[in-house]
C-alpha positions as CSV (number, residue, x, y, z in Angstrom):
1,M,-71.6,49.5,52.0
2,E,-68.8,47.6,50.2
3,A,-68.0,50.7,48.0
4,K,-67.7,52.8,51.2
5,K,-65.4,50.2,52.7
6,E,-63.1,50.4,49.6
7,Q,-63.0,54.2,49.8
8,T,-61.6,54.0,53.4
9,R,-58.7,51.8,52.3
10,T,-55.5,53.7,51.7
11,I,-53.6,53.5,48.4
12,A,-50.9,51.7,50.3
13,Q,-53.3,49.1,51.5
14,R,-54.7,48.6,48.1
15,L,-51.2,48.3,46.6
16,H,-50.3,45.7,49.2
17,D,-53.5,43.8,48.3
18,S,-52.5,43.8,44.6
19,F,-49.1,42.2,45.4
20,L,-50.8,39.5,47.5
21,I,-53.1,38.8,44.6
22,Q,-50.2,38.7,42.2
23,D,-48.3,36.2,44.4
24,S,-51.4,34.1,44.6
25,V,-51.8,34.0,40.8
26,E,-48.1,33.2,40.4
27,D,-48.5,30.3,42.8
28,M,-51.6,29.1,40.9
29,L,-49.6,29.2,37.6
30,L,-46.8,27.2,39.2
31,G,-49.4,24.6,40.2
32,L,-50.6,24.4,36.6
33,F,-47.1,24.0,35.3
34,E,-46.4,21.3,37.9
35,K,-49.6,19.5,36.8
36,Y,-49.5,19.9,33.0
37,E,-45.9,20.7,32.1
38,P,-43.7,18.9,34.7
39,E,-40.8,18.8,32.3
40,V,-40.5,22.6,32.5
41,Y,-41.8,23.1,36.1
42,E,-38.5,22.6,37.8
43,K,-36.6,25.2,35.7
44,I,-39.3,27.8,35.0
45,D,-38.9,31.4,36.0
46,F,-41.5,33.9,35.0
47,T,-43.2,37.2,35.9
48,I,-46.8,38.3,35.2
49,G,-48.6,41.4,34.3
50,S,-52.1,42.3,33.3
51,D,-54.0,44.8,31.2
52,D,-57.4,46.1,32.1
53,Y,-58.2,47.5,28.6
54,D,-58.3,44.0,27.1
55,N,-58.8,41.9,30.3
56,S,-55.5,40.0,29.6
57,I,-52.8,38.4,31.6
58,E,-49.2,38.5,30.3
59,I,-46.7,35.8,31.3
60,Y,-43.1,36.7,30.7
61,F,-40.7,33.8,30.7
62,N,-37.3,34.6,32.2
63,T,-36.1,31.1,31.4
64,P,-35.2,30.5,27.8
65,M,-37.8,28.2,26.2
66,P,-36.6,26.9,22.8
67,Y,-38.8,27.4,19.8
68,P,-41.4,25.9,19.1
69,W,-42.3,25.1,22.8
70,E,-45.7,26.4,23.8
71,P,-47.8,25.7,26.9
72,C,-50.3,22.8,26.5
73,H,-53.9,23.6,25.8
74,A,-55.2,22.3,29.1
75,L,-53.0,24.8,31.0
76,R,-54.2,27.6,28.7
77,K,-57.9,26.7,29.2
78,E,-57.5,26.7,33.0
79,I,-56.0,30.2,32.9
80,H,-58.8,31.4,30.6
81,A,-61.3,30.0,33.1
82,W,-59.9,32.4,35.7
83,G,-61.8,35.1,33.8
84,F,-59.1,36.5,31.4
85,S,-60.1,37.2,27.8
86,T,-56.6,36.7,26.4
87,V,-53.4,35.1,27.7
88,Y,-50.2,36.4,26.2
89,W,-47.1,34.2,26.6
90,N,-43.9,36.1,26.2
91,F,-40.6,34.4,25.5
92,K,-37.1,36.0,25.5
93,A,-36.1,35.7,21.9
94,D,-32.8,35.2,20.0
95,K,-31.1,38.6,19.6
96,D,-31.5,38.3,15.9
97,L,-35.3,38.0,16.2
98,G,-36.0,40.8,18.6
99,E,-36.6,41.3,22.3
100,Y,-39.6,38.9,22.7
101,E,-41.6,36.1,21.0
102,E,-45.2,35.7,21.9
103,V,-48.2,33.4,21.8
104,R,-51.4,35.3,21.8
105,G,-54.2,33.1,23.0
106,Y,-54.0,30.0,20.7
107,E,-52.0,31.5,17.9
108,P,-48.7,29.9,16.9
109,R,-45.6,31.3,18.6
110,H,-44.1,34.2,16.7
111,V,-41.8,37.1,17.0
112,R,-43.5,40.0,18.7
113,D,-42.3,42.6,16.2
114,S,-45.2,43.1,13.9
115,K,-43.0,43.9,10.9
116,Q,-42.2,40.2,10.7
117,W,-45.7,38.9,11.0
118,I,-47.3,36.7,8.3
119,P,-51.1,36.4,8.6
120,T,-52.4,32.8,8.3
121,K,-55.7,31.0,9.2
122,Y,-54.1,30.2,12.6
123,G,-53.2,33.8,13.4
124,Y,-49.9,35.6,12.9
125,V,-46.7,33.7,12.4
126,D,-43.1,34.4,11.5
127,S,-40.8,32.9,8.9
128,R,-39.9,29.9,11.1
129,F,-43.5,28.7,10.9
130,N,-44.0,25.3,9.3
131,E,-47.7,24.4,9.0
132,S,-47.4,20.7,8.9
133,E,-45.0,20.6,12.0
134,W,-47.2,23.0,13.9
135,T,-50.4,21.0,13.2
136,V,-48.7,17.8,14.6
137,Y,-47.3,19.8,17.5
138,T,-50.7,21.3,18.5
139,E,-52.3,17.8,18.3
140,Q,-49.6,16.7,20.8
141,L,-50.4,19.7,23.0
142,K,-54.1,18.9,22.9
143,A,-53.3,15.2,23.8
144,K,-51.9,16.4,27.1
145,Q,-55.3,17.8,27.9
146,P,-57.5,15.7,30.3
147,A,-61.2,15.5,29.7
148,I,-62.9,18.6,31.2
149,A,-66.5,18.1,32.3
């Protein structure tokens, strides 16, 4: 019965539904930023997209976010709990680096252009990566995380 109901909905209705869902997800993301990243919540501007082939969500920051800032682990975990396999965080990059920088899941932030990638045990990085600084930084990100039952 549900499949038949979906077939009777027009493409226009389904498209409108998708925009309502996208607005809802953006509001949920804002709530997470307000909760876990209050220092960036007031100035944040972003758009989202998703890919069915890898069940991912992509978050594109329109607000410059200086390197090495990354979202805290608690915020990331909540988004993964929504059912996404991967979360891609995309940052506008310095013009010398390329168009975007990214964080894929829990990898360190790096330039999205794969020609500049350096493989490490943490994932791909770029020439700015400093392992000792990143280790300390990720411990700080994890410390923001409340206990999750």
